[in-house]
N, C-alpha and C positions, 0 to 999 in steps of 0.2 A: 880524713884518711886514716888508714890503719897503720899504726906504728908497731908497738910491741915491746919497747924497751923502757917505757916510763914505769917508775915504781908506783905501787899503790899508795905509798905515803904522800905522793904528790897529788892524788886524786881529790882528797878531801881537805877542806880548809879547817884549820884549828878553830876559827871563829864561828863555824857552823852557820854560813850565810843563809838568808831566806831564799828558798828555791824560787826560780822563775816560774810563773804559771804556764801550763801547757794547754793548748786548745783541746776541747773535748774529743775532737776527731782523732787526735794523737793518742790521748789516753785510751781510746777504744781499741787501738791496734798494738799497744805495747805488750811485750812478752819478756820473760827473763832470758837474758843472753846465755845463762849457764845451763838451764834445764828446759827452756821453752815454755814454762808454766805461766799462768796469768799473774799479773802484778796488781797488788792492792794499793790504795792510796793511804799514806800516813802523813802526819804533819811535816815530816822531814823529807818526804818524797816517796817514790815507788818502793814496794817491798814484795819479795817473792815469798809466799806462804810455804811453798814446797821446799825451797832452799834455806829459808830463814835469813836471806841476805837483804839488807837495807841498801838501796841505791840512792843514797843521799846526794845533795847537790855538790858540784865541783866548786872550786874556789871562786869561780866567776858566776855561780848561781844556777847554771842550767843543770838539768838532771844528768847525772853521770851514770850511764848504763854500760860502761865498760866492764869486762869480766873482773870479778874479785877473786876468783879461784881458777887454777889451771883446769883446762877441760880437754880430755882426749878427743881425737877425731880420726876418722879413717876416710879414705877416698877410694871407692870401688869403681871400676870402669871395665870396659871391654876393649881388648886389642883386636882391631878390625883386620880381617884378612879377605882380600888384599888391602894393604894400607894405601890410601890415596891422600897425600898431604894437601893437595889443592882443593879437593872435594868439589870440583865443578865451578869454583869461583874464578872470575877473571881478574879481580884485584885492580881494576881500572880506577883512576881518580873519580871521586864522587861528584857527579855533575849537579848543578842547581836543579831543584825539583821544579818541574814545569808549572805546577799549580800548588804552591805552598799552602798548607792548612793554616799557618799563622803568618800574617804579613808583618815581618819585623822591620820592613822599611819605614813603617809608620810608628814604630815603637817610640814612645815619648821620652825614654831615658837611654842611658848607655847600655849597649848590648854586649855581653861578655862571652857569648857563644863564639867558638871558632867560625871564621867566615864560611868554611866549606860545610858546616853543619846547620847553618841558620835556616835554610829553606826546608830542612827535614824535621824540624820540631813539630811533634804531633799536637793537635788541639784536643783538649779534654772532651771526652765523649758525652759527659753528663755533669750536672752540678754536683759538687762534692767529691769529684775525682781527686785522688791524692797523687802527688809527685814526690819521689824521694831523690834528693840531691846527695848522692853517695860520695863522701869526701868533699863536703861543700865549702870548706875554708870559711871565708867571711861572708858566705851566702850571696855571692855576686850574681847568681842565677835566679834569685828569688823573684825579682820583678819580671823577668822573662817568662818564668813558669806560671806566675799568676796572670800575666797578660794572656797566656795560652789557655786560661780557664781552670788551672789546677789549684788546689790547696797545697801549699808548699811545706815540705818537711826537710830541713837541713840537718844532716848528721855528719860529724867529723870526729876524728880521734882526739884532737887536742885543741882546736881553735876556739877561743873564748866567745867568738861571735856566733857559733853554731847554736841552733835550737836545742840539739841534743848531742851529748858525747857518747860515742859508741864505736865498736870495732867492726870493720867490714867482714871479718872472719866469723863473727858471732853477732849477727844483727838482732837488735832488741825489739823485733816486730813479729806479729803473728803471720802465719802462712797467708799468701795472697792478699796482702794489705794494700798494694800500690798499683795504680793504673799505668804509671810511667816512672822509669828510673833514668836519671841522668848522671853520668860519671865522667868528669873531665880531668884527665891526667892524674888518675888515682891509683890504678892497679899496679903500676910499677913500684909503688910505695908499700905494697902489702906483702908480708913475708910468705903467705900461702895463697897466691892469686887463684888457683883452681878451687880452693875451698871458698874463697870470696865469691867466685862466679856461681857456685852452687847456692850460696846464701842469697845472692841477688835474684836468682831464679826462684828460690823458695818464696820470697816475700812479694814477688810480682804476681799480679792476677793473670789468669789465663786470658790470652789475647793482648796482654800489656806489652808496651814497647820499651826496649832498652837501647839507649843512644849514648855514645861517648867516644872518648879517645884514650889511647895508651901510648906512653913514650916508646920510641924505637931507637933512633940514632941520636938521642940527646945524651949529653955527658951525665955522669953520676951527679945526682943532686938530691938534697933533702932526704937522705937515707933511702935512695931508690934501690930496690932489690933485683927485680926482673924486668928488663926492658923487652918488649914484645915485637917480633917481626910480624908481617902480615899472616904468616903461617901459624906463629905462636898465638896470635889473637884469635884466629879462626878455631884453632884447637881448644883454647881455653873456653871460648863461648860454647862450643859444641859439648865439651866435657861438662860444662855447667848445666846443660840441658836445653839451651836456647836453639830456636830456629834462626839461622843466620841469613840475613838478606843481603847485606853489603859489608865488605871489609875493604878499605881503601887507604892509599897513602895520603898523607897531608900535603904533599906537593901540589901546587906551587906555593901555598901559603906558609908552610913551615918545613923547609928542607933541612937535611942533615947539616949543610953548610951554615945555614942560619942558626940552627941550634948550637952547633959547636962554637960559632963566633959569639953568640949572645950569652951562652951559659958556661962556656969553657975558656976559649982563647982570650976573650975580652969581657970576662964576667963582670957584671955590674954596670956595663956601659949601656947607654940608651940603645934600643933595638935598631934605630935608624943608623947610628954610628957603627955598630957592629956589622950591619949589612954593607955599609959603605966600605969598611976596611977589607972585606973579603970579596968585594964586587969584581976585582980583576980576575978572580978564579972562575967566575960563572961562565964567561964565553969559552975559556980554555977547557972547562969541564965538558961543556956541550960539544965542542969541537973534537975532543978526545973520543967521546962516545960515537959521534958521527963517523969518525975515521975507523973506529973499531968495527963498525958494521960491514966494512969491506972485507974483513978477514974472520970475524967471529959471528956466527949466526945468532948467538944469544945476546948480542949487544943491541937489543931492541930498545925503543923508547919506553915501553912498558917496564922492562927490567931496569933501565936507568932510573926511572922514578921510584920503583919499589926498593932498590938498593940504597937510595939516597934520600929517603924520607925521614923527617925528624920524628914523626909520630904516625900512629895508625888510627883511622876512624872506623867505627863500626855501627851497624844498625841491625838489631835483632829483636826477637819477640818470643813470648811464651805461647806454646800451642794452646788452642782453645780446648 
């Protein structure tokens, strides 16, 4: 994930640890996060000939491709007239795909994808297809991506288990490097999510798929900056340049009530216990909205779900 507050003094270990080896396929797509130039190999790690910056290993040994210098950025866009916030989307819950490309019911290990996204995981179109897990944490999605036929690349801002350390706002990859990008609960932790959307679009190949989730009605957590509504998610994806196919609430798998209970009201409790403690509110909540339909035309089931979703799911692609 992209943070932004860590000091550079914490990036490098005083003991100068031996760098972890990178697959040749990853070396081939690396680029300087500062200037976008090619990186050359040195005994201590990647080095940008243009910037003269050595991207040596982090304390935990993996290549540290976070920015070493401040980098200006600008975000140009177009104000649409007339402005259409919903842009033709229906924002209905994401149904299971009738013919999944990847059968995760037979997956031999634990599957960490959210329940409502599992049938939408795309299969690699060809051998050697690369998948980027943007904000990968401990790389919990590696097995799933490899099972779908991808070569997995995990990038995180700080997690020692990630293959690479990097910033979602300045991705250390060449244009059009990846066939698939997965990002689960990451963009709320990025200080400039619109910039990160443009970066994700830049490193995705034409025709590539972008699948993920963004927090909405979750409490503040882990330095979260911007929680996105369904409209905010749609806008961010379109601003990034993506073709947006679906934006959907995470209801019923992760409602605002579940999120508030598990991450706020009873933080640290097992999820089953948090759900149990707020379970009396569920029928009252549904009854309230049912009664509201008698007097308010906007008290629809669609709006109930949208307003009370803990997160937002999205499926997008880059134009061919």
